[in-house]
N, C-alpha and C positions, 0 to 999 in steps of 0.2 A: 724680549723684556727690555724696557729702557733702564738706564742706569738709576734713574730716580726711583722706579718702581723695585728694583733690585735691592736698593739702599733701604727702602722701607721694610721689605721682607726681612732682611738682615736685622734691621732694627727691632722688629717684633720677636724675632728669634733670640735676640740678645736680651730683650727685656725678660722674656721667659727664663733665659738661662740664669740671669741674677736672682730670679725668684727660685728656681730650682736649686741653685747652689746654697740658698738659705736652708732648704729642706735637707740637702745632703749633708751640710756642715753639722746639722742637729742630729744625724743618725750615725755617723762613722767615728772611729776612734780618734785620739788626739792628733796623731800625725797626719790621718787623712783629713781631719778638720782643717789643719793649716793648709793643706793642699787646696780644699775646696775654697777656702776664704781667699787664697791668693788667686784661684781662677776667678772667683766672684769679682775681685778687685780689677783683673784684666778685663773682664766683660763690662764692668762699669765704666772703665776708661774708654772702651770701644763704643759703648752706648753713647758718650758725650761726643766722640768723634763722628759717629753716624748721624747724630742730630745735627751737628753743625754742618756736615756736608749736605744733608738734605736741605737745610736752611739756605745754604750758599747756591744750591741749584733752583731755589725759589719754591722749594716744596714746603709741606708741613708735615713735621715729624709725627708718626702715629704715637699716642700716649700710652704709656704701659698700663696694664690692667692692676686692679688692687690685688687680685689672686688669679692664679692659673690652676686649671685642672692639670694634673701630672698624668701621663699615660701608665705609670706604674704606681701602685699604692705603696709607698715607701714605709715599711714598717721594721726593716732591719737594715744593718749596714751594708749586707750584699746588695739589697735592692736599691739603696742610696747609691751605690757605685754603679749599678746598671743605669740608674737615672742620669747620673752625671756623663756616662758614655754615650748615651743615647741623645742627650741635649748636645755634646760636642760633635757627634756624628752629624746630626742635623745642621748645625752651624757650619760645619766644613763644607757642607753642600751648598748652603746658602752663600758663604763667602765665595765659593768656586763660581756660582752663577753670578755674583757680583763682578768677578774679575772678568767673566765673559762679557758682562755688559759694559764693562769700563774700557779705558784706554790708558796708555803711557804709565805714569808712576802709580795712578790709582789701581790699574790692573794688576801690576806687580805687588803692591801692598796687599790687595785682597787676596791673591794667590798665596802670598806667605802666611796670612792669617788663616786661611783654610786649612794649610799644612799644620799651623799650631794648633788649631782645633783637633785635626785628626790625631795629632801626637798625644793630646790630652785624652781623646777618646780610648787610644790604645792604653795608655796609662792606667786609666780608670777600669777598663774591662780586662786587660791582660791579654788581649786578643786582637790580632791584626785582620783586618777584613780581607777577603779574597776578591780581587777585582776580576771583572770578566776578562778572559784570555791570559791570565797569569798562572793558570794551572797546567 
């Protein structure tokens, strides 16, 4: 996958994350709402960075959808937390793929962002994934 293609994938995931965090914030308690809004702000800033990077590489950033279907029907705070963890896990993988497609400082920054997403996923779910070979 080219760096430009990987950037587009991460931007699409980030657009979905911003939308999802609006749903999450509406369903969780006050302290978790703050956490959700902070994560949304992080993803909004990343969205702008990704758009600028795509444009710098002479690409066209994909536009966000007006709404997204969520893989979980969020009717409770627990389901909202599961959605946030799922969104962050998916983004961690997308940022890792971008790191693999990038070089230099961009690779390092993408790897660090993948790690930050993974930490947020664990924070939301309360569970750390078991990686192959780690048992």
